[in-house]
Backbone as JSON, one array per atom type, in Angstrom:
{
  "sequence": "XXXXXXXXXXXXXXXXXXXXXXXXXXXXXXXXXXXXXXXXXXXXXXXXXXXXXXXXXXXXXXXXXXXXXXXXXXXXXXXXXXXXXXXXXXXXXXXXXXXXXXXXXXXXXXXXXXXXXXXXXXXXXXXXXXXXXXXXXXXXXXXXXXXXXXXXXXXXXXXXXXXXXXXXXXXXXXXXXXXXXXXXXXXXXXXXXXXXXXXXXXXXXXXXXXXXXXXXXXXXXXXXXXXXXXXXXXXXXXXXXXXXXXXXXXXXXXXXXXXXXXXXXXXXXXX",
  "N": [[-190.04, -24.69, 14.69], [-187.69, -26.77, 14.05], [-186.9, -29.53, 12.07], [-184.67, -30.69, 10.97], [-182.79, -33.41, 9.85], [-184.51, -35.21, 11.01], [-186.46, -38.18, 10.81], [-189.43, -39.3, 9.47], [-192.39, -41.32, 9.3], [-195.37, -41.22, 7.52], [-198.54, -42.36, 7.41], [-201.2, -43.04, 5.09], [-200.69, -40.86, 3.53], [-201.1, -39.93, 0.99], [-203.14, -38.18, 0.4], [-205.39, -35.6, 1.6], [-205.51, -35.06, 5.14], [-203.23, -36.52, 5.85], [-201.46, -36.04, 3.72], [-201.15, -33.3, 4.11], [-199.78, -33.33, 6.54], [-197.38, -34.66, 5.81], [-196.3, -32.8, 3.99], [-195.99, -30.57, 5.64], [-194.08, -31.5, 7.48], [-192.0, -31.93, 5.74], [-191.45, -29.28, 4.97], [-190.43, -28.43, 7.4], [-187.98, -29.61, 7.41], [-187.69, -32.35, 7.67], [-186.95, -35.78, 6.77], [-189.07, -37.67, 4.8], [-191.17, -40.45, 4.78], [-193.58, -41.56, 2.74], [-196.52, -43.28, 3.09], [-199.02, -45.17, 1.56], [-202.03, -46.62, 0.28], [-202.81, -46.02, -2.23], [-201.1, -45.84, -5.08], [-200.54, -43.93, -7.11], [-201.32, -41.44, -5.93], [-199.66, -41.52, -3.69], [-197.06, -41.48, -4.77], [-197.14, -38.96, -5.93], [-197.4, -37.34, -3.68], [-194.98, -37.83, -2.36], [-193.23, -36.79, -4.25], [-193.99, -34.13, -4.12], [-193.07, -33.5, -1.56], [-190.32, -33.77, -1.97], [-190.04, -31.66, -3.72], [-190.08, -29.58, -1.96], [-187.62, -29.66, -0.98], [-187.0, -31.75, 0.68], [-185.7, -34.94, 1.58], [-187.45, -37.75, 0.38], [-189.53, -40.63, 0.22], [-191.73, -42.95, -1.34], [-193.66, -45.6, -0.14], [-195.59, -48.21, -1.02], [-198.43, -49.16, 0.8], [-200.64, -51.14, 2.6], [-202.18, -50.66, 5.44], [-203.68, -52.44, 6.89], [-202.57, -54.87, 6.67], [-200.23, -56.97, 8.05], [-197.75, -57.75, 6.92], [-197.25, -55.7, 5.08], [-196.9, -53.56, 6.8], [-194.63, -54.28, 8.24], [-192.83, -54.3, 6.12], [-192.86, -51.61, 5.42], [-191.63, -50.34, 7.63], [-189.13, -51.61, 7.49], [-188.22, -50.71, 4.99], [-187.99, -47.99, 5.48], [-185.94, -47.95, 7.42], [-183.88, -49.04, 5.9], [-183.53, -47.04, 3.97], [-183.14, -44.6, 5.4], [-182.02, -45.19, 7.88], [-183.03, -44.85, 10.46], [-185.95, -44.27, 12.59], [-187.62, -41.56, 13.61], [-190.14, -40.56, 14.1], [-193.49, -41.7, 13.92], [-196.43, -41.25, 12.18], [-199.58, -42.13, 12.48], [-201.93, -42.01, 10.35], [-203.54, -43.14, 8.39], [-206.78, -44.07, 7.38], [-210.28, -44.93, 7.13], [-213.38, -43.4, 6.56], [-216.81, -43.79, 7.57], [-220.23, -44.17, 7.13], [-223.3, -45.54, 7.75], [-226.51, -47.03, 8.05], [-226.97, -48.97, 10.96], [-228.44, -51.39, 10.95], [-228.25, -52.06, 8.36], [-225.67, -52.73, 7.98], [-223.0, -55.09, 7.43], [-220.81, -57.81, 8.37], [-218.48, -57.44, 6.89], [-218.43, -54.66, 6.5], [-217.94, -53.69, 9.08], [-215.44, -54.93, 9.62], [-213.76, -53.78, 7.67], [-213.5, -51.08, 8.44], [-212.51, -51.24, 11.11], [-210.22, -52.76, 10.65], [-208.52, -51.1, 9.13], [-208.55, -48.53, 10.47], [-208.11, -49.04, 13.22], [-206.72, -51.56, 13.7], [-204.67, -51.18, 11.83], [-203.35, -48.95, 12.86], [-202.33, -50.07, 15.18], [-200.64, -52.14, 14.1], [-198.66, -50.76, 12.57], [-197.54, -49.21, 14.59], [-196.59, -51.18, 16.3], [-194.42, -52.41, 14.86], [-192.74, -50.24, 14.33], [-192.17, -49.46, 16.94], [-190.49, -51.48, 17.91], [-188.01, -50.82, 16.81], [-187.7, -48.2, 17.87], [-187.53, -48.71, 20.59], [-185.05, -49.94, 20.78], [-183.41, -47.73, 20.24], [-184.18, -46.16, 22.29], [-185.76, -43.93, 22.04], [-188.17, -41.89, 20.45], [-191.22, -40.99, 18.67], [-194.72, -41.27, 18.48], [-197.6, -40.33, 16.79], [-200.99, -40.56, 16.73], [-203.68, -40.23, 14.52], [-206.71, -39.48, 15.54], [-210.01, -38.65, 16.18], [-212.81, -36.36, 16.46], [-214.79, -38.05, 17.11], [-213.94, -39.53, 19.2], [-214.91, -38.38, 21.43], [-217.55, -37.44, 21.07], [-220.26, -38.44, 18.99], [-222.04, -39.51, 15.99], [-225.22, -40.66, 14.66], [-225.39, -43.82, 12.94], [-222.7, -44.35, 12.68], [-221.26, -46.31, 13.96], [-219.03, -48.3, 13.63], [-216.88, -46.59, 12.95], [-216.8, -44.78, 15.09], [-216.23, -46.59, 17.14], [-213.73, -47.54, 16.33], [-212.12, -45.21, 16.36], [-212.39, -44.45, 19.04], [-211.08, -46.6, 20.14], [-208.52, -46.14, 19.17], [-207.81, -43.88, 20.66], [-207.67, -44.92, 23.31], [-205.75, -46.92, 22.96], [-203.59, -45.29, 22.4], [-203.12, -44.15, 24.92], [-202.47, -46.44, 26.39], [-200.12, -47.37, 25.11], [-198.51, -45.15, 25.5], [-198.04, -45.24, 28.25], [-196.8, -47.75, 28.52], [-194.43, -47.51, 27.02], [-193.12, -45.25, 27.9], [-190.87, -45.56, 29.69], [-188.82, -46.03, 27.9], [-188.21, -43.69, 26.74], [-190.0, -42.91, 24.78], [-192.61, -41.16, 23.33], [-196.13, -41.1, 23.01], [-198.9, -39.9, 21.44], [-202.15, -38.49, 20.61], [-204.08, -36.89, 18.01], [-207.08, -35.25, 17.53], [-208.91, -34.41, 14.95], [-211.43, -32.09, 13.87], [-213.91, -30.91, 11.64], [-212.5, -30.87, 8.49], [-210.85, -29.59, 5.61], [-210.98, -31.66, 3.33], [-211.31, -34.41, 1.01], [-213.53, -35.69, 2.08], [-215.05, -33.62, 3.2], [-215.63, -32.23, 0.84], [-217.25, -34.18, -0.38], [-219.44, -34.24, 1.38], [-220.61, -31.76, 0.91], [-221.16, -31.99, -1.82], [-223.07, -33.98, -1.84], [-225.26, -32.82, -0.67], [-228.57, -31.38, -0.89], [-228.83, -28.67, -0.79], [-226.03, -27.11, -0.95], [-224.96, -24.76, 0.26], [-226.61, -24.37, 2.51], [-225.92, -26.69, 3.84], [-223.22, -26.23, 4.43], [-223.54, -24.03, 6.14], [-224.93, -25.2, 8.22], [-222.97, -26.9, 9.37], [-221.03, -25.0, 10.07], [-222.4, -23.53, 11.95], [-222.26, -25.18, 14.08], [-219.73, -25.09, 14.98], [-217.69, -23.28, 17.0], [-215.59, -21.55, 16.05], [-216.49, -21.2, 13.51], [-215.81, -22.1, 10.89], [-214.22, -24.25, 8.42], [-211.31, -26.23, 8.95], [-207.91, -26.29, 7.65], [-205.91, -28.95, 6.23], [-203.26, -28.37, 6.9], [-203.44, -27.03, 9.3], [-204.11, -29.04, 11.12], [-201.77, -30.5, 10.8], [-199.91, -28.78, 11.97], [-200.41, -29.08, 14.67], [-199.68, -31.76, 15.02], [-196.96, -31.55, 14.37], [-196.07, -29.99, 16.52], [-196.46, -31.85, 18.65], [-194.56, -33.79, 18.05], [-192.22, -32.39, 18.25], [-189.49, -31.09, 20.31], [-190.62, -29.16, 21.85], [-192.81, -30.23, 22.99], [-191.96, -31.95, 24.95], [-192.71, -33.04, 27.41], [-195.14, -34.11, 27.04], [-197.25, -36.8, 26.83], [-199.43, -39.51, 26.08], [-201.6, -37.97, 25.56], [-204.58, -36.51, 24.06], [-205.09, -34.32, 21.71], [-207.38, -31.9, 20.71], [-208.21, -30.63, 17.59], [-210.44, -28.88, 16.59], [-211.88, -26.55, 16.3], [-213.44, -25.92, 18.44], [-215.69, -27.52, 18.33], [-216.42, -29.87, 19.86], [-216.73, -28.77, 22.3], [-219.03, -27.36, 22.37], [-222.25, -26.68, 23.53], [-224.74, -25.89, 22.54], [-225.87, -25.08, 19.27], [-224.35, -22.36, 17.42], [-226.09, -20.63, 15.96], [-228.63, -21.14, 17.05], [-228.16, -20.41, 19.69], [-227.6, -17.68, 19.38], [-230.07, -16.8, 18.47], [-231.78, -17.34, 20.67], [-230.54, -15.73, 22.55], [-231.05, -13.2, 21.61], [-233.72, -13.17, 21.98], [-233.84, -12.99, 24.66], [-233.73, -15.32, 26.16], [-231.56, -16.61, 27.03], [-229.42, -16.72, 29.7], [-226.81, -14.61, 30.55]],
  "CA": [[-189.76, -26.07, 15.06], [-186.82, -27.29, 13.01], [-186.79, -30.97, 12.11], [-183.54, -31.12, 10.13], [-182.25, -34.69, 10.27], [-185.6, -36.03, 11.55], [-187.03, -39.11, 9.85], [-190.81, -39.6, 9.85], [-193.3, -42.09, 8.44], [-196.75, -40.72, 7.57], [-199.41, -43.31, 6.68], [-202.33, -42.39, 4.46], [-200.16, -39.53, 3.2], [-201.35, -39.6, -0.4], [-204.15, -37.13, 0.23], [-206.06, -35.12, 2.8], [-204.73, -34.68, 6.34], [-201.92, -37.18, 5.78], [-200.63, -35.27, 2.78], [-200.81, -32.03, 4.78], [-198.75, -33.61, 7.53], [-196.15, -34.97, 5.12], [-195.75, -31.57, 3.42], [-195.56, -29.71, 6.75], [-192.83, -32.05, 8.02], [-190.96, -31.65, 4.74], [-191.11, -27.87, 5.11], [-189.65, -28.26, 8.63], [-186.69, -30.19, 7.2], [-187.65, -33.8, 7.94], [-187.01, -36.78, 5.7], [-190.46, -38.17, 4.89], [-191.59, -41.69, 4.09], [-195.0, -41.49, 2.46], [-197.14, -44.6, 2.98], [-200.4, -45.06, 1.15], [-202.45, -47.76, -0.53], [-202.98, -45.48, -3.59], [-199.73, -45.62, -5.53], [-200.43, -42.68, -7.85], [-201.34, -40.32, -4.98], [-198.52, -41.64, -2.84], [-195.9, -41.02, -5.54], [-197.28, -37.52, -6.11], [-197.13, -36.7, -2.39], [-193.53, -37.92, -2.12], [-192.61, -35.83, -5.17], [-194.24, -32.76, -3.57], [-192.14, -33.33, -0.43], [-189.0, -33.53, -2.56], [-190.08, -30.32, -4.26], [-189.81, -28.66, -0.86], [-186.23, -29.83, -0.6], [-186.87, -32.78, 1.68], [-185.61, -36.34, 1.12], [-188.74, -38.4, 0.54], [-189.73, -41.89, -0.48], [-193.05, -43.53, -1.25], [-193.71, -47.05, 0.08], [-196.99, -48.69, -1.11], [-198.7, -49.82, 2.1], [-201.99, -51.38, 3.11], [-201.86, -50.77, 6.87], [-204.4, -53.53, 7.51], [-201.78, -56.09, 6.44], [-199.01, -56.99, 8.87], [-196.58, -57.85, 6.05], [-197.02, -54.38, 4.53], [-196.4, -52.68, 7.88], [-193.24, -54.68, 8.48], [-192.05, -53.84, 4.97], [-192.79, -50.15, 5.53], [-190.6, -50.03, 8.63], [-187.84, -52.08, 6.99], [-187.82, -49.82, 3.9], [-187.55, -46.73, 6.08], [-184.63, -48.13, 8.02], [-182.91, -49.23, 4.82], [-183.32, -45.79, 3.27], [-182.71, -43.48, 6.25], [-181.25, -45.64, 9.03], [-183.73, -44.75, 11.73], [-187.29, -43.71, 12.58], [-187.79, -40.65, 14.74], [-191.57, -40.44, 14.41], [-194.51, -42.4, 13.11], [-197.73, -40.6, 12.21], [-200.6, -43.08, 12.05], [-203.05, -41.22, 9.82], [-204.39, -43.88, 7.44], [-208.09, -44.43, 7.95], [-211.46, -44.81, 6.29], [-214.58, -42.93, 7.23], [-217.91, -44.74, 7.27], [-221.54, -43.87, 7.65], [-224.29, -46.48, 7.2], [-227.4, -47.49, 9.1], [-226.44, -50.14, 11.62], [-229.15, -52.59, 10.53], [-227.85, -52.34, 6.97], [-224.24, -53.1, 7.96], [-222.66, -56.48, 7.6], [-219.53, -58.04, 9.0], [-217.43, -56.85, 6.09], [-218.37, -53.22, 6.77], [-217.28, -53.53, 10.37], [-214.05, -55.35, 9.52], [-213.02, -52.84, 6.86], [-213.19, -49.87, 9.23], [-211.65, -51.6, 12.24], [-208.92, -53.26, 10.17], [-207.69, -49.97, 8.7], [-208.41, -47.44, 11.45], [-207.63, -49.47, 14.54], [-205.65, -52.57, 13.58], [-203.57, -50.59, 11.09], [-202.62, -48.13, 13.8], [-201.59, -51.0, 16.05], [-199.58, -52.85, 13.39], [-197.56, -49.84, 12.24], [-196.9, -48.87, 15.84], [-195.9, -52.37, 16.84], [-193.15, -52.64, 14.17], [-191.9, -49.06, 14.56], [-191.73, -49.43, 18.33], [-189.33, -52.38, 18.1], [-186.82, -50.0, 16.51], [-187.61, -47.08, 18.81], [-187.08, -49.24, 21.9], [-183.59, -50.11, 20.67], [-182.81, -46.42, 20.28], [-184.67, -45.51, 23.49], [-186.17, -42.62, 21.6], [-189.14, -41.89, 19.35], [-192.53, -40.36, 18.83], [-195.85, -41.74, 17.66], [-198.83, -39.54, 16.86], [-202.11, -41.24, 16.11], [-204.76, -39.35, 14.15], [-207.98, -40.0, 16.02], [-211.18, -37.93, 15.64], [-213.77, -35.85, 17.44], [-215.61, -39.18, 17.48], [-213.47, -40.1, 20.48], [-215.63, -37.71, 22.53], [-218.95, -37.36, 20.71], [-220.39, -39.09, 17.7], [-223.28, -39.31, 15.2], [-225.87, -41.93, 14.33], [-224.95, -44.58, 11.77], [-221.23, -44.29, 12.6], [-220.76, -47.18, 15.05], [-217.66, -48.82, 13.47], [-215.89, -45.51, 12.97], [-216.67, -44.3, 16.48], [-215.55, -47.64, 17.91], [-212.33, -47.59, 15.92], [-211.4, -44.01, 16.84], [-212.33, -44.57, 20.49], [-209.99, -47.57, 20.4], [-207.23, -45.45, 18.9], [-207.48, -43.02, 21.81], [-207.26, -45.71, 24.46], [-204.49, -47.55, 22.63], [-202.6, -44.23, 22.55], [-202.8, -44.04, 26.33], [-201.8, -47.67, 26.85], [-198.76, -47.38, 24.56], [-197.75, -44.07, 26.15], [-197.62, -45.74, 29.58], [-195.9, -48.89, 28.38], [-193.14, -47.17, 26.4], [-192.47, -44.07, 28.5], [-189.54, -45.86, 30.23], [-187.86, -46.1, 26.82], [-188.06, -42.37, 26.14], [-190.9, -42.84, 23.64], [-193.85, -40.48, 23.61], [-197.24, -41.49, 22.15], [-200.03, -38.97, 21.59], [-203.16, -38.49, 19.53], [-204.7, -35.64, 17.61], [-208.46, -35.49, 17.11], [-209.39, -33.33, 14.12], [-212.84, -31.91, 13.56], [-214.19, -30.71, 10.22], [-211.25, -30.51, 7.78], [-211.04, -29.39, 4.18], [-210.47, -32.8, 2.61], [-212.32, -34.97, 0.08], [-214.76, -36.01, 2.83], [-215.81, -32.38, 3.26], [-216.12, -32.0, -0.52], [-218.32, -35.13, -0.61], [-220.58, -33.82, 2.17], [-221.23, -30.65, 0.21], [-221.68, -32.44, -3.12], [-224.25, -34.82, -1.62], [-226.36, -32.02, -0.09], [-229.5, -30.75, -1.82], [-228.46, -27.25, -0.74], [-224.66, -27.07, -0.38], [-224.75, -23.58, 1.14], [-227.27, -24.69, 3.77], [-225.09, -27.72, 4.52], [-222.05, -25.55, 4.99], [-223.93, -23.2, 7.27], [-225.29, -26.11, 9.32], [-221.73, -27.33, 10.01], [-220.36, -23.86, 10.68], [-223.15, -23.13, 13.15], [-221.89, -26.11, 15.14], [-218.3, -24.91, 15.24], [-217.52, -21.92, 17.52], [-214.78, -20.71, 15.17], [-217.32, -20.89, 12.35], [-215.2, -22.37, 9.6], [-213.53, -25.51, 8.27], [-209.85, -26.08, 9.08], [-207.09, -26.84, 6.57], [-205.01, -30.03, 6.7], [-202.04, -27.8, 7.49], [-203.7, -26.68, 10.74], [-203.93, -30.29, 11.86], [-200.32, -30.84, 10.73], [-199.17, -27.96, 12.92], [-200.57, -29.71, 15.99], [-198.85, -32.96, 14.98], [-195.58, -31.11, 14.44], [-195.79, -29.6, 17.89], [-196.34, -33.01, 19.52], [-193.31, -34.48, 17.72], [-191.08, -31.54, 18.54], [-189.01, -31.0, 21.68], [-191.49, -28.22, 22.58], [-193.83, -31.05, 23.7], [-191.15, -33.03, 25.52], [-193.35, -33.61, 28.62], [-196.52, -34.47, 26.66], [-197.48, -38.13, 26.34], [-200.74, -40.05, 26.45], [-202.61, -36.89, 25.4], [-205.39, -36.46, 22.85], [-205.33, -32.89, 21.47], [-208.48, -31.65, 19.77], [-208.1, -29.55, 16.62], [-211.82, -28.99, 16.1], [-212.53, -25.26, 16.31], [-214.37, -25.85, 19.57], [-216.88, -28.29, 18.05], [-216.81, -30.8, 20.92], [-216.97, -27.99, 23.52], [-220.25, -26.6, 22.14], [-223.47, -27.29, 24.07], [-225.85, -25.56, 21.68], [-225.23, -24.48, 18.09], [-224.21, -20.91, 17.49], [-227.27, -19.94, 15.43], [-229.72, -21.28, 18.02], [-227.79, -19.61, 20.85], [-227.77, -16.27, 19.06], [-231.51, -16.52, 18.38], [-232.32, -17.33, 22.01], [-229.99, -14.61, 23.26], [-231.79, -12.04, 21.13], [-235.08, -13.24, 22.56], [-233.72, -12.84, 26.09], [-233.95, -16.6, 26.8], [-230.29, -17.15, 27.49], [-228.8, -15.91, 30.76], [-225.38, -14.4, 30.32]],
  "C": [[-189.0, -26.75, 13.9], [-186.65, -28.79, 13.15], [-185.68, -31.46, 11.18], [-182.93, -32.41, 10.71], [-183.28, -35.67, 10.82], [-186.15, -36.93, 10.47], [-188.43, -39.5, 10.33], [-191.48, -40.5, 8.82], [-194.69, -41.5, 8.63], [-197.61, -41.7, 6.76], [-200.64, -42.54, 6.17], [-201.93, -40.99, 3.96], [-200.37, -39.13, 1.74], [-202.31, -38.49, -0.61], [-204.58, -36.64, 1.62], [-205.11, -34.71, 3.93], [-203.33, -35.3, 6.29], [-200.97, -36.46, 4.86], [-200.19, -33.95, 3.42], [-199.74, -32.21, 5.79], [-197.4, -33.86, 6.87], [-195.49, -33.68, 4.58], [-195.24, -30.64, 4.53], [-194.23, -30.18, 7.34], [-191.7, -31.81, 7.02], [-190.5, -30.19, 4.79], [-190.19, -27.63, 6.33], [-188.27, -28.94, 8.52], [-186.56, -31.68, 7.4], [-187.49, -34.6, 6.64], [-188.35, -37.53, 5.9], [-190.63, -39.46, 4.11], [-193.12, -41.63, 3.97], [-195.53, -42.91, 2.28], [-198.59, -44.44, 2.59], [-200.75, -46.27, 0.27], [-202.66, -47.33, -2.0], [-201.62, -45.08, -4.12], [-199.56, -44.29, -6.26], [-200.37, -41.48, -6.89], [-200.1, -40.33, -4.08], [-197.24, -41.11, -3.53], [-195.92, -39.5, -5.68], [-196.96, -36.78, -4.8], [-195.63, -36.7, -2.07], [-192.8, -36.91, -3.0], [-192.8, -34.4, -4.66], [-193.33, -32.49, -2.38], [-190.74, -33.03, -0.96], [-188.92, -32.14, -3.16], [-189.85, -29.24, -3.24], [-188.39, -28.8, -0.33], [-185.99, -30.94, 0.41], [-186.6, -34.14, 1.02], [-186.94, -37.04, 1.38], [-188.82, -39.65, -0.3], [-191.15, -42.36, -0.3], [-192.93, -45.05, -1.09], [-195.19, -47.46, 0.01], [-197.31, -49.52, 0.13], [-200.2, -49.93, 2.31], [-201.82, -51.64, 4.61], [-202.65, -51.87, 7.55], [-203.68, -54.87, 7.39], [-200.45, -56.02, 7.17], [-197.75, -56.98, 8.0], [-196.23, -56.48, 5.46], [-196.43, -53.44, 5.58], [-194.96, -53.01, 8.21], [-192.34, -54.16, 7.35], [-191.87, -52.34, 4.97], [-191.65, -49.75, 6.47], [-189.23, -50.43, 8.11], [-187.33, -51.16, 5.88], [-187.34, -48.49, 4.43], [-186.16, -46.85, 6.69], [-183.55, -48.33, 6.97], [-182.53, -47.91, 4.16], [-182.65, -44.71, 4.14], [-182.0, -43.9, 7.54], [-181.93, -45.56, 10.37], [-185.16, -44.24, 11.5], [-187.42, -42.83, 13.8], [-189.27, -40.52, 15.11], [-192.38, -41.23, 13.41], [-195.84, -41.64, 13.27], [-198.76, -41.54, 11.63], [-201.86, -42.32, 11.63], [-204.02, -42.04, 8.97], [-205.71, -44.3, 8.11], [-209.18, -44.31, 6.89], [-212.62, -44.32, 7.11], [-215.75, -43.81, 6.81], [-219.19, -44.29, 7.93], [-222.56, -44.78, 6.97], [-225.22, -46.9, 8.3], [-226.98, -48.85, 9.66], [-227.11, -51.42, 11.12], [-228.88, -52.95, 9.08], [-226.4, -52.78, 6.86], [-224.11, -54.63, 7.98], [-221.26, -56.59, 8.19], [-218.38, -57.41, 8.23], [-217.28, -55.35, 6.29], [-217.6, -52.93, 8.05], [-215.78, -53.82, 10.26], [-213.23, -54.33, 8.73], [-212.56, -51.63, 7.68], [-212.22, -50.22, 10.36], [-210.28, -52.08, 11.79], [-207.99, -52.12, 9.77], [-207.46, -49.01, 9.85], [-207.79, -47.89, 12.75], [-206.48, -50.47, 14.43], [-204.44, -52.01, 12.85], [-202.72, -49.7, 11.95], [-201.76, -48.97, 14.73], [-200.4, -51.62, 15.31], [-198.39, -51.95, 13.08], [-196.8, -49.47, 13.52], [-196.05, -50.01, 16.36], [-194.51, -52.54, 16.18], [-192.21, -51.45, 14.32], [-191.34, -49.04, 15.97], [-190.55, -50.35, 18.61], [-188.03, -51.65, 17.84], [-186.65, -48.87, 17.51], [-187.15, -47.53, 20.17], [-185.57, -49.43, 21.88], [-182.87, -48.79, 20.82], [-183.13, -45.68, 21.58], [-185.06, -44.06, 23.17], [-187.2, -42.77, 20.48], [-190.44, -41.24, 19.7], [-193.54, -41.03, 17.95], [-197.0, -40.76, 17.87], [-199.89, -40.23, 16.07], [-203.21, -40.21, 15.77], [-206.07, -40.01, 14.54], [-209.12, -39.18, 15.39], [-212.0, -37.33, 16.79], [-214.72, -36.95, 17.89], [-215.08, -39.91, 18.71], [-214.22, -39.49, 21.66], [-217.13, -37.66, 22.28], [-219.1, -37.93, 19.3], [-221.75, -38.8, 17.07], [-223.94, -40.68, 14.98], [-225.28, -42.54, 13.06], [-223.43, -44.59, 11.58], [-220.59, -45.24, 13.6], [-219.34, -47.72, 14.82], [-216.58, -47.74, 13.55], [-215.69, -44.98, 14.38], [-215.93, -45.33, 17.34], [-214.07, -47.67, 17.59], [-211.57, -46.37, 16.49], [-211.34, -43.97, 18.37], [-211.24, -45.54, 20.92], [-208.64, -46.97, 20.19], [-206.84, -44.58, 20.09], [-206.98, -43.85, 23.0], [-205.96, -46.47, 24.2], [-203.34, -46.56, 22.76], [-202.16, -44.14, 24.0], [-202.03, -45.26, 26.83], [-200.35, -47.72, 26.36], [-197.91, -46.31, 25.22], [-197.22, -44.52, 27.51], [-196.58, -46.81, 29.43], [-194.49, -48.46, 27.92], [-192.5, -45.9, 26.92], [-191.09, -44.39, 29.09], [-188.45, -45.9, 29.17], [-187.67, -44.72, 26.13], [-188.93, -42.13, 24.91], [-192.2, -42.17, 24.05], [-194.89, -40.88, 22.57], [-198.43, -40.6, 22.45], [-201.0, -39.14, 20.44], [-203.58, -37.06, 19.23], [-206.08, -35.98, 17.07], [-208.95, -34.29, 16.28], [-210.94, -33.29, 14.05], [-212.99, -31.75, 12.05], [-212.96, -30.16, 9.53], [-211.52, -30.48, 6.3], [-210.34, -30.47, 3.38], [-211.57, -33.28, 1.64], [-213.6, -35.31, 0.79], [-215.65, -34.77, 2.92], [-216.4, -32.01, 1.88], [-217.32, -32.92, -0.81], [-219.58, -34.73, 0.14], [-221.32, -32.7, 1.43], [-221.87, -31.1, -1.12], [-222.95, -33.27, -2.95], [-225.47, -34.03, -1.11], [-227.25, -31.41, -1.18], [-229.22, -29.26, -1.92], [-227.07, -27.13, -0.11], [-224.42, -25.91, 0.57], [-225.4, -23.8, 2.48], [-226.48, -25.71, 4.55], [-223.88, -27.1, 5.15], [-222.42, -24.75, 6.23], [-224.3, -24.03, 8.47], [-224.02, -26.51, 10.09], [-221.09, -26.14, 10.73], [-221.1, -23.36, 11.91], [-222.87, -24.03, 14.35], [-220.43, -26.1, 15.48], [-218.09, -23.49, 15.75], [-216.66, -21.0, 16.65], [-215.4, -20.48, 13.82], [-216.72, -21.13, 11.02], [-214.62, -23.8, 9.59], [-212.04, -25.25, 8.42], [-209.14, -26.67, 7.86], [-206.3, -28.02, 7.12], [-203.74, -29.52, 7.36], [-202.25, -27.45, 8.97], [-203.62, -27.92, 11.63], [-202.46, -30.67, 11.94], [-199.53, -30.03, 11.72], [-199.26, -28.53, 14.33], [-199.7, -30.96, 16.07], [-197.37, -32.58, 15.12], [-195.18, -30.69, 15.84], [-195.58, -30.84, 18.8], [-195.04, -33.78, 19.27], [-192.09, -33.7, 18.18], [-190.67, -31.59, 20.02], [-189.85, -30.0, 22.52], [-192.56, -28.98, 23.38], [-193.15, -32.2, 24.44], [-191.75, -33.7, 26.75], [-194.78, -34.06, 28.32], [-196.53, -35.9, 26.14], [-198.78, -38.66, 26.87], [-201.86, -39.05, 26.27], [-203.38, -37.09, 24.1], [-205.77, -35.0, 22.64], [-206.39, -32.71, 20.41], [-208.17, -30.43, 18.89], [-209.45, -29.49, 15.91], [-212.59, -27.66, 16.12], [-213.54, -25.08, 17.41], [-215.63, -26.71, 19.4], [-217.33, -29.14, 19.23], [-217.03, -30.06, 22.26], [-218.35, -27.33, 23.5], [-221.48, -27.34, 22.69], [-224.65, -27.05, 23.18], [-225.3, -24.83, 20.48], [-225.33, -22.96, 18.09], [-225.45, -20.15, 17.03], [-228.4, -19.97, 16.43], [-229.43, -20.41, 19.25], [-228.03, -18.13, 20.58], [-229.25, -15.88, 19.01], [-232.11, -16.41, 19.77], [-231.82, -16.12, 22.8], [-230.74, -13.33, 22.88], [-233.18, -11.98, 21.73], [-235.05, -13.11, 24.09], [-233.89, -14.15, 26.86], [-232.68, -17.19, 27.37], [-229.66, -16.19, 28.52], [-227.32, -15.81, 30.51], [-224.66, -14.29, 31.67]]
}
């Protein structure tokens, strides 16, 4: 999937999945605009894209602020003349007991994960409509289908991202614009490192997660990026309003692998 001449914006591209997407697009020949609130990480990610031979620019961006999102789109148009795709990846994860949450907790997650996706889309779409061409891919989550306790704001935000994806796909299809989502499962990012570091027994924590993933492992940011690249490419020219899961089968699993294997050995599971 060759993206020579393609111009993309990737938000939250300073680290994790966003950085993986930016690098993968750079490898495919795209010009990449790296957007992130962390200037040091953003500059490093843009430099890494340039190291792959891709034109790249970093634009400091807080996606929860409309002025920043407008400036991001304007800077991209000034530098590259057009926007072929927008990858709304910027987001914050959040786990906290509901009765311990306050309004600021809720606002922080919804402002970045949901409102930020809307704001960046809104300003990029104005340009895409003029061209009657474009792609938006929103990074959602397995929390669009199933969730965990103490994750209400995150689940609400990502559920909102999925439905906004569908609404935008319908509204802008007449303009030749496709809008899709990708829902990653467990991914080898700082969040995964934090989960292991916080566990009393890191090996037991890893095994717990792997037992709940049919493929039995964590995915790399590049694996998520490959799904995003497919959706942006002409190979997905008839795909819009979709939410593709890159989760190793996590959300398809009814019972964890270890428990199933144990019951099967005991003859309790009918095959």
